[in-house]
N, C-alpha and C positions, 0 to 999 in steps of 0.2 A: 564577565564573565563569558568564556565562550560557550557553546553549544558543547561541546566534545567534555568539555571540565563539568559541566553540568550534568550530562548524563553520566559520566564518571561517580561524582557524590554520588548522585541517586541511587546506581548500582550497587554503590557501598553500603549505603543506607539499607536497602530492601535486602540486600543480601544478610545484614546483619540481625534484620527480621524475620529470615527464612525465606522470603519472596525471590520469585526468578523474575527478571526484566529482559526483555528481550530486544526492546529498541537500543542497537549499537548504533549509533553515527558512525558513517561514511566518512570520509572527508570529503567535504562541498567540493564539487569540479564545475558547479553551473547548471546540470543536470536535474530536472526537475518533473513529477509527474505531470501531464497535460491531460490525461485522460485513462477513463477506465478503458479494456481491455477484456478479449478472453480468444482463446483459441476453439475453433469449431468445425468438425472436418478438414481437417489440417490446417484452415486458415485463421488469420488473425484479423478479431475484428476490433474497431475501437474509434472511440471521438467524440464520448460521452460523459457526464460527470457522475453518472450512477449506471452500475451493471441492469439494474431495470428496464432503464432507457432505453442502453444500448443491447438487450436481448428483446423487447418489443421492435425496433429498427429494423431486425431480421426475420420479424414478422413469427415471433415466440408466441402462442396463445396464454400461457401463463408467464409473463416476466418477473412474479414478483414470488413465484414457488421459490422453497425451500432446496428442493431436491432437482436437479439440473441436469443435463445429457452434455455438457461442456467439458472440451479436456482439461483445460483450466482456465482460471478466473484469475487477472491481475491488475494492470495497469500499463499503459504506453506511457515513455519516459521523451523531454525534448531532442535527446538524439537517437528516435526512431526503433528505441527496442522496447521489446515485450519483457516484462517482469513478473514473478509470479506476486504473490501478495507478502510473500517472507521475504523474498527479494526486496523488495519495493520500499519496505519498512525502512531501512539505513539510510536511501535516496532521499526518501520523506522528511526522514530528521534532519538529516544534513542541509537540505534544502530548506526550512525551517516551516515546512508541510505541516508539521504535527508536532507533537509536544516532542520533548528527551523524553519525558516521563514516561509515556505510552509506551504500553506492555502488557502480555498477559494473556493477547489472544491476538487473531488476526484481523489482519489490516482493511478496515471496510471504505467503500467512497465517504462515505457521510465522514470520517473521521481527518477526510484531508483540508486544508484551505488551500483552493485552487487559488 
């Protein structure tokens, strides 16, 4: 069964239970998530597999704190695009990097099968 069909069946089951499912797969185009990324002072930084490692690489004194002053956190794709956490989810599902059953919260770097 295709990932898209699995996702639709899962969404239907969850809808019957009254639960929201957010991971709607995109058509797989070959694009994958290749690293975490964020925008800081108008510049996009990327190149690591965790946001904490990336924050440490630019000299953040507290890279593991939950309160951040970054404009936006997300992911970098194989097509050279920055995607926020929400926009990255369908790409990750279509590429098989996240289960089609993923949903209910924002995408984290630890959720991705790199």
